[in-house]
C-alpha positions in Angstrom: 5.0 17.4 -2.4 3.7 16.2 1.0 1.7 13.0 0.8 -1.4 14.7 2.2 -1.4 16.9 -0.9 -1.3 13.9 -3.4 -4.2 12.7 -5.5 -5.5 9.2 -5.0 -3.8 8.2 -8.3 -0.4 9.5 -7.2 -0.7 7.7 -3.9 -1.5 4.4 -5.7 1.4 5.0 -8.2 3.9 5.6 -5.4 2.7 2.7 -3.4 3.0 0.4 -6.4 6.5 1.8 -7.2 7.7 1.0 -3.6 6.1 -2.4 -3.9 7.7 -3.3 -7.2 11.1 -1.9 -6.4 11.6 -2.9 -2.8 9.0 -5.3 -1.5 7.8 -7.7 -4.3 10.7 -10.2 -4.3 10.4 -10.8 -0.5 6.7 -10.6 0.0 5.6 -12.8 -3.0 7.7 -15.7 -1.6 5.5 -16.1 1.5 2.6 -13.6 1.5 0.9 -14.0 -1.9 -2.8 -13.2 -1.6 -2.4 -11.2 1.6 -2.8 -7.4 1.8 0.1 -4.9 2.2 -0.3 -1.3 3.5 2.6 0.8 2.3 3.4 4.3 3.6 4.0 6.5 0.5 6.3 8.8 2.4 8.8 6.5 4.0 8.1 3.0 2.5 7.2 1.5 5.9 4.7 -1.3 5.4 2.6 -4.0 7.1 1.3 -7.3 5.7 -1.8 -9.0 7.0 -4.5 -11.4 5.8 -6.9 -8.6 5.5 -6.7 -4.9 4.4 -8.3 -3.8 7.7 -5.6 -5.6 9.7 -2.7 -4.3 7.6 -4.2 -0.8 7.8 -4.6 -0.9 11.6 -1.1 -2.2 12.2 0.6 0.4 10.0 -1.6 3.2 11.4 -0.7 2.3 15.0 2.9 3.3 14.1 2.1 6.1 11.8 -1.3 7.6 12.7 -1.0 10.4 10.2 0.4 8.3 7.3 -1.0 8.3 3.8 -0.6 4.9 2.3 -1.7 2.5 -0.5 -3.3 -0.8 0.3 -2.4 -3.5 -2.3 -2.8 -7.3 -2.7 0.5 -9.2 -2.7 1.1 -11.0 -5.9 -1.8 -9.5 -7.9 -0.8 -9.1 -11.6 0.3 -5.6 -12.5 -2.4 -5.3 -15.2 -5.2 -5.9 -12.7 -4.2 -3.0 -10.4 -7.0 -0.4 -10.4 -5.1 2.8 -10.8 -7.9 5.2 -10.1 -10.1 3.2 -7.8 -10.1 4.4 -4.2 -10.9 1.0 -2.8 -7.2 0.2 -3.2 -6.2 3.1 -1.0 -6.3 3.3 2.8 -7.0 7.0 2.2 -6.0 10.1 3.8 -6.3 10.8 7.5 
């Protein structure tokens, strides 16, 4: 399934999966409280103090990307699975 065809919930799940499996150990050492934008297709990411900044940086490299926007270090139980404010959205 191409990322443009995924639901918001699937985008959030894939973004969180990439974060948990590949990024968490490294990012939580130095970037807790910052925002990370994660491409759900290739796992590329950007970290910045704000979501808008992380979004702009990642989108400059991947203008058509679909990605999840997450807060580094936020407890898993607090992640809003179906809220669209955690998503950068679809182009």
